[in-house]
C-alpha positions as a LaTeX table, in Angstrom:
\begin{tabular}{lrrr}
\hline
Residue & $x$ (\AA) & $y$ (\AA) & $z$ (\AA) \\
\hline
Unk1 & $-11.89$ & 50.41 & 16.71 \\
Unk2 & $-8.78$ & 49.28 & 18.46 \\
Unk3 & $-10.83$ & 46.55 & 20.25 \\
Unk4 & $-12.16$ & 45.37 & 16.89 \\
Unk5 & $-8.68$ & 45.23 & 15.48 \\
Unk6 & $-7.47$ & 43.09 & 18.39 \\
Unk7 & $-10.40$ & 40.70 & 18.02 \\
Unk8 & $-9.75$ & 40.31 & 14.29 \\
Unk9 & $-6.06$ & 39.76 & 14.94 \\
Unk10 & $-6.75$ & 37.12 & 17.51 \\
Unk11 & $-9.09$ & 35.27 & 15.18 \\
Unk12 & $-6.47$ & 35.41 & 12.46 \\
Unk13 & $-3.85$ & 33.89 & 14.85 \\
Unk14 & $-6.26$ & 31.17 & 15.96 \\
Unk15 & $-7.08$ & 30.38 & 12.33 \\
Unk16 & $-3.37$ & 30.25 & 11.48 \\
Unk17 & $-2.69$ & 27.93 & 14.35 \\
Unk18 & $-5.49$ & 25.66 & 13.26 \\
Unk19 & $-4.13$ & 25.46 & 9.79 \\
Unk20 & $-0.57$ & 24.73 & 10.98 \\
Unk21 & $-1.77$ & 22.10 & 13.55 \\
Unk22 & $-4.24$ & 20.62 & 11.12 \\
Unk23 & $-1.82$ & 18.72 & 8.91 \\
Unk24 & $-1.93$ & 14.91 & 8.92 \\
Unk25 & 0.76 & 12.62 & 10.16 \\
Unk26 & 1.50 & 9.17 & 11.38 \\
Unk27 & 1.40 & 8.08 & 15.00 \\
Unk28 & 5.15 & 7.88 & 15.04 \\
Unk29 & 5.44 & 11.64 & 14.38 \\
Unk30 & 3.25 & 12.77 & 17.34 \\
Unk31 & 6.05 & 13.14 & 19.87 \\
Unk32 & 7.90 & 15.52 & 17.56 \\
Unk33 & 4.74 & 17.15 & 16.16 \\
Unk34 & 2.06 & 17.05 & 18.89 \\
Unk35 & $-0.26$ & 19.28 & 16.94 \\
Unk36 & $-0.45$ & 17.09 & 13.82 \\
Unk37 & $-3.49$ & 14.89 & 13.22 \\
Unk38 & $-2.59$ & 11.19 & 13.55 \\
Unk39 & $-4.69$ & 8.46 & 11.71 \\
Unk40 & $-7.38$ & 8.44 & 14.45 \\
Unk41 & $-8.18$ & 12.08 & 13.60 \\
Unk42 & $-7.53$ & 12.27 & 9.84 \\
Unk43 & $-11.23$ & 12.90 & 9.43 \\
Unk44 & $-10.62$ & 16.36 & 10.89 \\
Unk45 & $-8.38$ & 17.23 & 7.96 \\
Unk46 & $-10.46$ & 15.26 & 5.37 \\
Unk47 & $-14.03$ & 14.06 & 6.10 \\
Unk48 & $-13.68$ & 11.31 & 3.57 \\
Unk49 & $-11.32$ & 9.54 & 5.98 \\
Unk50 & $-14.43$ & 8.76 & 8.06 \\
Unk51 & $-16.19$ & 7.06 & 5.18 \\
Unk52 & $-17.59$ & 3.49 & 5.04 \\
Unk53 & $-15.21$ & 2.13 & 2.32 \\
Unk54 & $-11.83$ & 2.97 & 3.85 \\
Unk55 & $-8.54$ & 1.10 & 3.50 \\
Unk56 & $-6.53$ & $-0.79$ & 4.62 \\
Unk57 & $-8.43$ & $-3.74$ & 5.95 \\
Unk58 & $-7.71$ & $-7.09$ & 7.62 \\
Unk59 & $-8.63$ & $-9.81$ & 5.16 \\
Unk60 & $-10.36$ & $-12.78$ & 6.84 \\
Unk61 & $-9.81$ & $-15.69$ & 4.38 \\
Unk62 & $-12.78$ & $-17.72$ & 5.53 \\
Unk63 & $-15.11$ & $-14.92$ & 4.74 \\
Unk64 & $-13.70$ & $-14.16$ & 1.29 \\
Unk65 & $-16.07$ & $-15.16$ & $-1.50$ \\
Unk66 & $-14.76$ & $-16.92$ & $-4.60$ \\
Unk67 & $-15.35$ & $-14.93$ & $-7.74$ \\
Unk68 & $-14.89$ & $-16.87$ & $-10.99$ \\
Unk69 & $-14.09$ & $-13.62$ & $-12.85$ \\
Unk70 & $-10.95$ & $-13.01$ & $-10.95$ \\
Unk71 & $-8.70$ & $-14.67$ & $-13.49$ \\
Unk72 & $-4.98$ & $-13.79$ & $-13.65$ \\
Unk73 & $-4.31$ & $-10.17$ & $-14.43$ \\
Unk74 & $-2.71$ & $-9.19$ & $-17.73$ \\
Unk75 & 0.53 & $-7.18$ & $-17.22$ \\
Unk76 & 1.44 & $-5.05$ & $-20.22$ \\
Unk77 & 4.91 & $-3.61$ & $-20.29$ \\
Unk78 & 5.73 & $-4.78$ & $-16.77$ \\
Unk79 & 8.64 & $-6.89$ & $-18.08$ \\
Unk80 & 10.17 & $-3.98$ & $-20.02$ \\
Unk81 & 12.71 & $-1.42$ & $-18.88$ \\
Unk82 & 11.38 & 1.93 & $-19.92$ \\
Unk83 & 13.56 & 4.44 & $-21.86$ \\
Unk84 & 12.95 & 7.26 & $-19.25$ \\
Unk85 & 14.56 & 7.31 & $-15.79$ \\
Unk86 & 12.38 & 6.85 & $-12.70$ \\
Unk87 & 11.95 & 9.76 & $-10.34$ \\
Unk88 & 12.28 & 8.98 & $-6.65$ \\
Unk89 & 11.07 & 11.40 & $-4.10$ \\
Unk90 & 10.72 & 11.70 & $-0.25$ \\
Unk91 & 7.38 & 13.49 & 0.04 \\
Unk92 & 7.39 & 13.58 & 3.85 \\
Unk93 & 5.21 & 10.55 & 4.23 \\
Unk94 & 6.80 & 7.80 & 2.16 \\
Unk95 & 9.34 & 7.15 & $-0.64$ \\
Unk96 & 7.53 & 7.52 & $-3.94$ \\
Unk97 & 8.75 & 6.43 & $-7.35$ \\
Unk98 & 7.03 & 7.86 & $-10.51$ \\
Unk99 & 7.50 & 6.43 & $-14.02$ \\
Unk100 & 8.33 & 8.01 & $-17.29$ \\
Unk101 & 6.48 & 5.31 & $-19.26$ \\
Unk102 & 3.23 & 3.68 & $-18.19$ \\
Unk103 & 2.94 & $-0.09$ & $-17.87$ \\
Unk104 & $-0.64$ & $-1.41$ & $-17.86$ \\
Unk105 & $-2.86$ & $-3.92$ & $-16.21$ \\
Unk106 & $-6.18$ & $-5.46$ & $-17.43$ \\
Unk107 & $-8.30$ & $-8.53$ & $-17.06$ \\
Unk108 & $-8.64$ & $-10.02$ & $-13.65$ \\
Unk109 & $-12.21$ & $-8.83$ & $-13.27$ \\
Unk110 & $-11.28$ & $-5.29$ & $-14.10$ \\
Unk111 & $-13.74$ & $-3.62$ & $-16.52$ \\
Unk112 & $-11.06$ & $-1.61$ & $-18.25$ \\
Unk113 & $-7.25$ & $-1.10$ & $-18.50$ \\
Unk114 & $-5.23$ & 0.92 & $-16.01$ \\
Unk115 & $-1.88$ & 2.49 & $-16.42$ \\
Unk116 & 0.77 & 2.49 & $-13.63$ \\
Unk117 & 1.82 & 6.01 & $-12.57$ \\
Unk118 & 3.85 & 5.41 & $-9.37$ \\
Unk119 & 4.68 & 3.09 & $-6.53$ \\
Unk120 & 5.35 & 3.75 & $-2.85$ \\
Unk121 & 5.95 & 1.76 & 0.29 \\
Unk122 & 4.88 & 1.53 & 3.92 \\
Unk123 & 7.09 & $-0.05$ & 6.64 \\
Unk124 & 7.49 & $-0.63$ & 10.41 \\
Unk125 & 10.48 & $-0.08$ & 12.67 \\
Unk126 & 13.61 & $-1.96$ & 13.69 \\
Unk127 & 13.35 & $-3.35$ & 17.23 \\
Unk128 & 16.23 & $-4.77$ & 19.25 \\
Unk129 & 15.57 & $-8.35$ & 18.12 \\
Unk130 & 13.39 & $-8.05$ & 14.98 \\
Unk131 & 11.74 & $-5.81$ & 12.43 \\
Unk132 & 8.25 & $-4.90$ & 13.66 \\
Unk133 & 5.59 & $-5.30$ & 10.99 \\
Unk134 & 4.67 & $-2.22$ & 8.91 \\
Unk135 & 2.28 & $-3.51$ & 6.18 \\
Unk136 & $-1.04$ & $-1.74$ & 6.00 \\
Unk137 & $-3.17$ & $-4.74$ & 5.03 \\
Unk138 & $-3.13$ & $-8.03$ & 6.91 \\
Unk139 & $-4.41$ & $-11.51$ & 6.22 \\
Unk140 & $-6.12$ & $-13.22$ & 9.12 \\
Unk141 & $-4.53$ & $-10.61$ & 11.40 \\
Unk142 & $-0.95$ & $-11.33$ & 10.24 \\
Unk143 & 1.02 & $-8.34$ & 8.98 \\
Unk144 & 4.37 & $-8.39$ & 7.14 \\
Unk145 & 7.44 & $-6.13$ & 7.41 \\
Unk146 & 6.47 & $-3.82$ & 4.54 \\
Unk147 & 3.90 & $-3.25$ & 1.85 \\
Unk148 & 4.34 & $-2.12$ & $-1.77$ \\
Unk149 & 1.56 & $-0.22$ & $-3.47$ \\
Unk150 & 1.58 & 0.29 & $-7.32$ \\
Unk151 & $-0.94$ & 2.99 & $-8.11$ \\
Unk152 & $-2.80$ & 2.88 & $-11.43$ \\
Unk153 & $-5.31$ & 5.20 & $-13.01$ \\
Unk154 & $-7.73$ & 4.56 & $-15.84$ \\
Unk155 & $-5.90$ & 4.64 & $-19.16$ \\
Unk156 & $-8.31$ & 7.30 & $-20.49$ \\
Unk157 & $-7.46$ & 9.96 & $-17.84$ \\
Unk158 & $-4.42$ & 12.10 & $-17.56$ \\
Unk159 & $-3.59$ & 12.12 & $-13.87$ \\
Unk160 & $-4.69$ & 11.11 & $-10.35$ \\
Unk161 & $-6.84$ & 14.20 & $-9.92$ \\
Unk162 & $-8.87$ & 13.39 & $-13.00$ \\
Unk163 & $-9.04$ & 9.74 & $-11.95$ \\
Unk164 & $-10.73$ & 10.75 & $-8.71$ \\
Unk165 & $-13.47$ & 12.43 & $-10.73$ \\
Unk166 & $-14.66$ & 9.39 & $-12.61$ \\
Unk167 & $-16.08$ & 5.98 & $-11.47$ \\
Unk168 & $-13.52$ & 3.27 & $-10.75$ \\
Unk169 & $-10.74$ & 5.70 & $-11.64$ \\
Unk170 & $-8.00$ & 4.24 & $-9.43$ \\
Unk171 & $-6.72$ & 0.67 & $-9.06$ \\
Unk172 & $-3.96$ & $-0.20$ & $-6.67$ \\
Unk173 & $-1.90$ & $-3.43$ & $-6.49$ \\
Unk174 & $-0.67$ & $-4.28$ & $-2.99$ \\
Unk175 & 2.21 & $-6.72$ & $-2.30$ \\
Unk176 & 3.37 & $-7.68$ & 1.11 \\
Unk177 & 7.17 & $-7.60$ & 1.68 \\
Unk178 & 8.64 & $-10.27$ & 3.97 \\
Unk179 & 11.96 & $-10.37$ & 5.71 \\
Unk180 & 13.83 & $-13.28$ & 4.10 \\
Unk181 & 16.83 & $-13.42$ & 1.76 \\
Unk182 & 18.45 & $-10.43$ & $-0.04$ \\
Unk183 & 16.63 & $-9.42$ & $-3.18$ \\
Unk184 & 19.13 & $-8.26$ & $-5.79$ \\
Unk185 & 16.33 & $-6.64$ & $-7.84$ \\
Unk186 & 15.91 & $-4.05$ & $-5.06$ \\
Unk187 & 19.58 & $-3.06$ & $-4.77$ \\
Unk188 & 19.21 & $-0.03$ & $-7.04$ \\
Unk189 & 16.15 & 1.32 & $-5.22$ \\
Unk190 & 17.68 & 0.73 & $-1.74$ \\
Unk191 & 20.90 & 2.45 & $-2.77$ \\
Unk192 & 18.91 & 5.51 & $-3.88$ \\
Unk193 & 17.45 & 6.02 & $-0.40$ \\
Unk194 & 20.64 & 7.83 & 0.57 \\
Unk195 & 19.71 & 10.54 & $-1.97$ \\
Unk196 & 16.24 & 11.16 & $-0.57$ \\
Unk197 & 16.82 & 11.13 & 3.12 \\
Unk198 & 14.98 & 14.37 & 3.84 \\
Unk199 & 11.56 & 15.68 & 2.96 \\
Unk200 & 11.47 & 17.28 & $-0.53$ \\
Unk201 & 14.57 & 15.61 & $-1.82$ \\
Unk202 & 14.28 & 14.15 & $-5.28$ \\
Unk203 & 16.64 & 12.00 & $-7.38$ \\
Unk204 & 16.54 & 9.91 & $-10.56$ \\
Unk205 & 17.31 & 6.25 & $-10.93$ \\
Unk206 & 17.74 & 3.89 & $-13.79$ \\
Unk207 & 14.43 & 2.30 & $-14.75$ \\
Unk208 & 13.78 & $-1.33$ & $-13.93$ \\
Unk209 & 11.38 & $-3.88$ & $-15.30$ \\
Unk210 & 8.51 & $-3.40$ & $-12.85$ \\
Unk211 & 7.95 & $-7.21$ & $-12.79$ \\
Unk212 & 11.42 & $-7.73$ & $-11.28$ \\
Unk213 & 10.16 & $-6.09$ & $-8.05$ \\
Unk214 & 7.24 & $-8.53$ & $-7.74$ \\
Unk215 & 6.85 & $-12.22$ & $-7.02$ \\
Unk216 & 7.21 & $-14.74$ & $-9.86$ \\
Unk217 & 4.33 & $-14.37$ & $-12.42$ \\
Unk218 & 2.92 & $-17.80$ & $-11.58$ \\
Unk219 & 2.40 & $-16.61$ & $-7.97$ \\
Unk220 & 0.43 & $-13.55$ & $-9.14$ \\
Unk221 & $-2.74$ & $-15.72$ & $-9.72$ \\
Unk222 & $-3.48$ & $-15.68$ & $-6.00$ \\
Unk223 & $-5.10$ & $-12.41$ & $-4.84$ \\
Unk224 & $-8.00$ & $-10.75$ & $-3.05$ \\
Unk225 & $-10.22$ & $-7.98$ & $-4.37$ \\
Unk226 & $-12.27$ & $-5.36$ & $-2.61$ \\
Unk227 & $-13.54$ & $-1.77$ & $-2.96$ \\
Unk228 & $-11.71$ & 0.67 & $-0.71$ \\
Unk229 & $-9.90$ & 3.99 & $-0.55$ \\
Unk230 & $-6.50$ & 5.61 & $-0.67$ \\
Unk231 & $-4.75$ & 4.93 & 2.64 \\
Unk232 & $-3.60$ & 8.60 & 3.11 \\
Unk233 & $-5.62$ & 11.78 & 3.20 \\
Unk234 & $-7.67$ & 12.70 & 1.26 \\
Unk235 & $-8.70$ & 9.03 & 1.72 \\
Unk236 & $-10.54$ & 9.13 & $-1.64$ \\
Unk237 & $-12.97$ & 6.25 & $-1.92$ \\
Unk238 & $-13.62$ & 4.47 & $-5.20$ \\
Unk239 & $-10.28$ & 2.51 & $-5.30$ \\
Unk240 & $-10.20$ & $-1.00$ & $-6.64$ \\
Unk241 & $-7.73$ & $-2.92$ & $-4.46$ \\
Unk242 & $-5.97$ & $-6.12$ & $-5.50$ \\
Unk243 & $-3.99$ & $-7.60$ & $-2.63$ \\
Unk244 & $-1.71$ & $-10.45$ & $-3.54$ \\
Unk245 & $-1.12$ & $-13.47$ & $-1.23$ \\
Unk246 & 2.52 & $-14.18$ & $-2.09$ \\
Unk247 & 4.91 & $-11.72$ & $-0.55$ \\
Unk248 & 8.05 & $-10.15$ & $-2.05$ \\
Unk249 & 11.18 & $-11.15$ & $-0.12$ \\
Unk250 & 13.81 & $-8.67$ & 1.06 \\
Unk251 & 16.58 & $-9.19$ & 3.60 \\
Unk252 & 16.30 & $-7.59$ & 7.02 \\
Unk253 & 19.18 & $-5.26$ & 6.12 \\
Unk254 & 17.33 & $-4.09$ & 2.97 \\
Unk255 & 14.20 & $-3.44$ & 4.90 \\
Unk256 & 16.03 & $-1.53$ & 7.64 \\
Unk257 & 17.49 & 0.87 & 5.08 \\
Unk258 & 14.09 & 2.46 & 4.51 \\
Unk259 & 14.23 & 3.81 & 8.05 \\
Unk260 & 17.23 & 6.06 & 7.32 \\
Unk261 & 14.78 & 8.31 & 5.54 \\
Unk262 & 13.32 & 11.17 & 7.63 \\
Unk263 & 9.89 & 12.68 & 7.82 \\
Unk264 & 11.24 & 16.22 & 7.60 \\
Unk265 & 14.84 & 17.69 & 7.75 \\
Unk266 & 18.12 & 16.51 & 9.20 \\
Unk267 & 17.11 & 16.60 & 12.82 \\
Unk268 & 13.61 & 15.26 & 12.36 \\
Unk269 & 12.17 & 11.84 & 13.25 \\
Unk270 & 13.22 & 8.89 & 11.17 \\
Unk271 & 10.44 & 7.80 & 8.84 \\
Unk272 & 9.21 & 4.63 & 10.62 \\
Unk273 & 5.76 & 3.10 & 11.04 \\
Unk274 & 4.27 & 5.01 & 8.22 \\
Unk275 & 1.19 & 2.90 & 7.89 \\
Unk276 & $-2.54$ & 3.42 & 8.58 \\
Unk277 & $-4.22$ & 0.95 & 10.96 \\
Unk278 & $-6.85$ & $-1.43$ & 9.57 \\
Unk279 & $-10.29$ & 0.07 & 9.00 \\
Unk280 & $-13.71$ & $-1.39$ & 9.46 \\
Unk281 & $-14.92$ & $-3.59$ & 6.60 \\
Unk282 & $-18.58$ & $-2.45$ & 7.18 \\
Unk283 & $-20.94$ & $-3.81$ & 4.57 \\
Unk284 & $-18.27$ & $-4.63$ & 1.97 \\
Unk285 & $-17.40$ & $-8.00$ & 0.61 \\
Unk286 & $-13.89$ & $-9.35$ & $-0.04$ \\
Unk287 & $-13.47$ & $-11.57$ & $-3.04$ \\
Unk288 & $-10.80$ & $-14.13$ & $-3.81$ \\
Unk289 & $-9.37$ & $-15.35$ & $-7.11$ \\
Unk290 & $-9.86$ & $-18.95$ & $-8.18$ \\
Unk291 & $-6.24$ & $-19.70$ & $-7.28$ \\
Unk292 & $-6.79$ & $-18.48$ & $-3.65$ \\
Unk293 & $-9.38$ & $-21.11$ & $-2.83$ \\
Unk294 & $-8.29$ & $-22.53$ & 0.54 \\
Unk295 & $-7.09$ & $-26.14$ & 0.27 \\
Unk296 & $-8.18$ & $-28.75$ & 2.91 \\
Unk297 & $-5.52$ & $-29.28$ & 5.62 \\
Unk298 & $-3.04$ & $-32.12$ & 4.82 \\
Unk299 & $-4.24$ & $-34.31$ & 7.66 \\
Unk300 & $-7.88$ & $-34.07$ & 6.37 \\
Unk301 & $-6.82$ & $-35.09$ & 2.89 \\
Unk302 & $-4.91$ & $-38.10$ & 4.26 \\
Unk303 & $-7.94$ & $-39.12$ & 6.39 \\
Unk304 & $-10.21$ & $-38.91$ & 3.27 \\
Unk305 & $-7.74$ & $-41.02$ & 1.30 \\
Unk306 & $-7.54$ & $-43.63$ & 4.10 \\
Unk307 & $-11.32$ & $-43.77$ & 4.30 \\
Unk308 & $-11.58$ & $-44.46$ & 0.56 \\
Unk309 & $-8.94$ & $-47.18$ & 0.73 \\
Unk310 & $-10.54$ & $-48.96$ & 3.66 \\
Unk311 & $-14.06$ & $-48.74$ & 2.06 \\
Unk312 & $-12.63$ & $-50.35$ & $-1.10$ \\
Unk313 & $-11.38$ & $-53.35$ & 0.88 \\
Unk314 & $-14.73$ & $-53.90$ & 2.42 \\
Unk315 & $-16.51$ & $-54.31$ & $-0.90$ \\
\hline
\end{tabular}
């Protein structure tokens, strides 16, 4: 009987250790948390992370197929400051901002309207000389300093859990963030990072017009579309991705401020390189909007013009 008790106790301990060591993390956390599962092993915590329609991806522009249905998106309420404050939170993986009101998107090849429920960001790490890229998607192998994801769910569902239960329930808008000049529209958000430095900390901030955080409206006509997944476990597939070509611009200082946030408590690792590496495209197709059609190189256009002029002289 005593032997049986010891066996059961040992199994309980092993099971507990498996649960403790089975949580997912980013590669940058492995030194501090060697038992956590980094992106290469996320499938061990959620099998869906080993699926065939995973995100992010590297977008190869020459292989993207033009889709005439990918007209400019309709943004409803994006240019309005809501009446309710935004909630900002350090969830241990990113900085997430949830809304009190729900701007919507439609058109642009989407078969229905979607309401925005939150946005979050992914970023890299400050090196001695530069800020190393931390975007999740890339275009022709080129990444940017950060990436902004605005998560939407179908307007006829109540939350993300219900959205995962229905076809095409989730739509995410992805925007690259490039290190350039200071962006005054991000000052409020950047200042709030001081209040959510550690995991579990929450704060409220004055709402902004969501459009103020994005590139100018005329630049939003250029985008790519593909079917993918959430980029963190549970890696739910069935997400409609819209990846915009034109990046948002922030200063290097503004970008560096995101790294003051920590994955856990005061003595934990700074939250850096919180991105998932690119996943295989497999049998999927990436589509481009009409405005994203690649133009011929300038020298080729000049050559064609010169050829036309010379041919007119010979007639």
